[in-house]
C-alpha positions, -999 to +999 in steps of 0.1 A: -250+263+024-257+300+026-270+317-006-245+335-028-241+372-020-252+392-050-222+414-047-199+384-053-215+374-086-191+372-116-212+396-136-228+430-130-265+432-120-289+460-110-286+455-073-249+462-073-256+498-084-265+527-062-291+539-087-305+503-088-342+511-090-339+544-110-323+528-141-343+517-171-320+494-191-323+488-228-303+476-258-300+500-287-290+486-320-279+505-352-283+484-383-272+489-419-283+464-445-285+460-483-313+434-483-345+432-463-341+406-437-349+397-401-323+397-373-327+382-339-314+400-308-310+373-281-294+370-247-301+367-210-300+387-178-303+376-142-340+376-148-338+350-176-334+348-214-348+373-240-353+372-277-364+400-301-370+395-338-363+428-358-373+433-394-347+454-413-354+473-446-323+468-467-320+504-480-283+506-471-288+534-446-289+533-408-319+519-390-322+523-352-340+500-328-344+500-290-355+470-269-360+471-232-344+445-209-350+440-171-314+441-160-278+445-172-272+418-198-249+389-190-246+379-227-261+390-260-259+380-297-273+393-330-281+363-353-294+361-389-310+335-411-283+308-416-296+299-451-300+333-469-276+357-454-241+365-467-213+383-449-214+419-459-252+423-462-257+434-426-237+455-402-248+463-366-236+481-335-251+473-301-252+497-271-263+493-235-285+523-225-296+534-191-325+559-189-322+563-228-286+573-226-259+552-242-235+541-215-215+513-233-209+500-268-211+462-264-204+448-298-202+456-335-197+436-367-212+417-396-237+391-386-243+365-413-253+329-418-221+314-404-217+336-374-234+362-352-221+393-334-217+385-297-208+400-263-189+395-240-172+367-260-169+376-297-179+351-323-152+328-336-136+327-371-162+322-398-161+300-429-156+331-451-120+335-440-126+372-435-139+378-470-172+395-477-201+386-499-189+370-531-216+374-558-224+385-593-244+416-605-258+420-640-271+450-658-303+452-677-303+437-712-294+467-734-315+475-765-297+474-799-274+503-802-273+510-765-243+506-741-246+483-710-243+500-676-245+492-639-248+517-609-236+508-574-265+512-550-265+535-520-246+521-490-227+495-510-191+491-520-181+467-547-146+452-553-146+440-589-128+408-596-139+404-632-166+412-658-180+395-690-201+408-718-209+397-754-213+420-784-229+411-817-221+436-844-244+446-873-233+448-909-229+486-905-194+497-917-168+506-890-146+488-866-157+488-829-134+491-799-151+482-766-140+501-734-150+494-698-154+528-681-159+536-644-174+570-636-173+584-601-196+614-596-182+619-560-147+624-574-156+653-598-146+658-634-117+640-651-119+611-627-132+584-651-112+552-654-111+537-689-099+502-697-096+488-732-074+464-753-057+464-787-084+445-806-112+459-828-144+440-836-154+442-872-189+440-888-211+409-884-191+393-856-200+379-822-173+384-796-172+376-758-152+401-737-136+391-704-123+419-682-100+407-653-067+415-636-047+392-658-012+408-657+008+404-689-013+392-719+007+378-748-024+375-771-057+391-760-077+375-788-085+338-795-113+328-818-144+346-805-129+357-771-112+390-763-096+395-729-088+429-714-068+438-683-084+457-654-067+466-621-067+441-592-091+452-564-110+477-586-132+495-560-166+510-569-183+533-544-220+542-540-234+559-571-204+549-592-213+535-626-195+510-647-204+507-684-193+499-718-183+528-741-178+516-777-160+533-805-183+534-836-212+516-819-239+512-846-276+512-841-279+475-849-251+464-826-263+444-796-247+438-762-258+411-737-262+422-701-229+432-684-221+408-656-197+417-628-181+392-604-177+412-572-170+412-535-196+434-518-197+452-484-212+483-470-203+520-466-221+530-434-241+562-439-269+580-422-289+586-454 
């Protein structure tokens, strides 16, 4: 049986091109990540398989890597650690280059533990059902008389699904009213969003506050619990802060850390 003519292969190779020997092929990959990690760029050409392990920094800004390959790729994938990576921590874009010039964008997306980013066949549906990293973030433990606050890191976008905090009030006179306030420096003055309920906390009490998109609340107080409405899909952008602001907060009042239950993904930036 005669050998298969290279011009009849079902994929493109170097010998099919007029500039066959003049082309230096490579894969260029832009990566954004919010946690240091290692990704694997794998695939194969007519010459055989290749595998590159790439350490990424996790600063939330773009990192660029180039890896040489001997021929036009037949298939590629970007894979991550299946045990420690969540969807939304890493985003990548992969290009084919010839002589250091981008000639085709091959694939882009969020590689994570349940699925990579692949070309020419994209990865299938993942176990996250299209949702991003579901996690919790907590503030530092405030000193007595200090409000609790969290700042969204560079490169991250948070969708807040709920928050909890506890306040122990001192014996200092005055009723306290706890607010949850979002400040957005990027939006300029008068852009703060302020959420609070109808209930004051009096002296020498311990109350747990739950902030969530609850709809109509017939009674926001029960025993030591106070519930306060916040909007559904409350979006926080990079450098936004979310904090308590308390009417009549006394020097001896003490908050626990503010804990947010969020969905996290990335805003792709150069810096």
